[in-house]
C-alpha positions in Angstrom: 28.6 -12.2 13.6 29.4 -12.6 9.9 28.2 -9.6 7.9 26.0 -10.5 4.9 27.0 -9.0 1.6 24.6 -6.4 0.2 23.4 -8.4 -2.9 22.4 -11.3 -0.7 20.6 -9.0 1.8 18.8 -7.3 -1.1 17.5 -10.6 -2.4 16.4 -11.5 1.1 14.5 -8.2 1.3 12.8 -8.9 -2.0 11.7 -12.3 -0.8 10.5 -10.9 2.5 8.5 -8.2 0.8 7.0 -10.6 -1.7 5.9 -13.0 1.1 4.6 -10.2 3.4 2.8 -8.2 0.8 1.9 -10.8 -1.8 0.8 -8.1 -4.3 2.3 -6.5 -7.3 5.9 -5.5 -7.8 7.2 -2.9 -10.3 10.6 -1.7 -11.2 10.8 2.1 -11.3 12.8 4.3 -13.7 15.5 4.9 -11.0 16.0 1.1 -10.6 14.3 0.8 -7.3 11.5 -1.7 -6.7 8.0 -0.8 -5.6 5.8 -3.4 -3.9 2.0 -3.1 -3.3 0.2 -5.2 -0.7 -3.6 -5.7 -0.3 -6.6 -5.6 -2.6 -7.5 -2.8 -2.7 -3.9 -1.6 -2.0 -3.0 -1.1 1.7 0.7 -0.9 1.8 3.4 0.4 -0.6 7.1 -0.4 -0.1 9.9 1.0 -2.1 13.2 -0.8 -2.0 16.3 1.1 -3.1 20.0 0.3 -3.0 20.3 1.8 0.5 16.8 2.1 2.0 13.3 0.6 2.4 10.5 3.1 2.5 7.2 1.9 3.9 4.0 3.8 3.2 0.3 3.5 3.8 -1.5 3.5 0.4 -3.6 6.6 -0.3 -5.0 7.9 -3.6 -6.7 10.9 -5.0 -9.0 11.3 -8.1 -7.1 13.6 -10.6 -10.2 13.4 -12.9 -13.4 11.3 -12.9 -11.4 8.6 -14.6 -7.9 9.0 -13.2 -7.0 7.7 -9.7 -3.5 8.6 -8.7 -1.6 6.9 -5.9 -0.3 9.3 -3.2 1.3 7.0 -0.5 1.8 8.4 3.0 5.2 7.5 4.4 5.2 5.6 7.6 8.9 4.9 8.0 12.3 4.6 6.3 15.0 2.0 7.1 18.6 2.2 6.0 18.8 -1.6 5.4 22.6 -1.8 5.0 23.1 -0.4 8.5 20.9 -2.7 10.5 21.6 -6.2 11.6 19.4 -8.8 9.9 17.1 -9.7 12.7 16.5 -6.1 13.7 15.9 -5.1 10.1 13.3 -7.7 9.4 11.6 -7.1 12.7 11.4 -3.4 12.1 10.2 -3.8 8.5 7.5 -6.3 9.6 6.3 -3.8 12.2 6.2 -0.9 9.8 4.2 -3.0 7.3 1.8 -4.0 10.0 1.4 -0.4 11.1 0.8 0.9 7.6 -1.7 -1.8 6.9 -3.6 -1.2 10.2 -3.7 2.6 9.5 -5.0 2.1 6.0 -7.7 -0.4 7.1 -8.8 2.0 9.8 -9.6 4.6 7.1 -12.1 2.2 5.4 -15.8 3.0 6.0 -19.0 1.0 5.6 -21.2 2.0 2.7 -24.6 3.3 3.9 -26.3 1.3 1.1 -24.5 -2.1 0.8 -22.6 -2.2 4.0 -19.3 -3.2 2.4 -16.2 -1.9 4.1 -14.8 0.4 1.4 -11.5 2.3 0.9 -12.0 6.1 1.3 -11.1 6.9 -2.4 -14.1 4.7 -3.5 -16.6 6.5 -1.3 -18.8 9.5 -2.2 -19.3 12.5 0.1 -22.6 10.9 1.1 -20.9 7.8 2.7 -22.0 5.6 -0.3 -19.5 3.6 -2.3 -19.0 4.4 -6.0 -20.7 1.2 -7.0 -23.9 2.0 -5.1 -23.8 5.6 -6.3 -23.6 4.4 -9.9 -26.5 2.0 -9.4 -28.6 4.9 -7.9 -27.7 7.1 -10.8 -28.7 4.5 -13.3 -32.1 4.0 -11.5 -32.7 7.7 -11.6 -31.9 8.0 -15.3 -34.2 5.1 -16.2 -37.2 6.8 -14.6 
């Protein structure tokens, strides 16, 4: 088997992540790339010179107007050490697992019934949108 050089493998990883996540991509200060998949976000993948870190998206409200991402790591692959087929199979499996875990955390809003991400739900099992509508109704009367 002919070993693929690192820059070519890196470009293949970028293409794979773009096609499997289809979301946003950002370059971080350290030169690594961060990919987001899903709307609302489900999966976060960070690609560095040596590894691929797959995380389930999670977030916390730092203030009433500031939602901060706090991804939960699902797995890390040292991409230079794995053969191509095994690397992409493992990466696909980690992305699928992170996505399924994230979607399992969604809950139906008691008011509108929409399946909603946990950070967009109130303690009363109502989505923020329905809670705001209820608050507006109360303030009008």
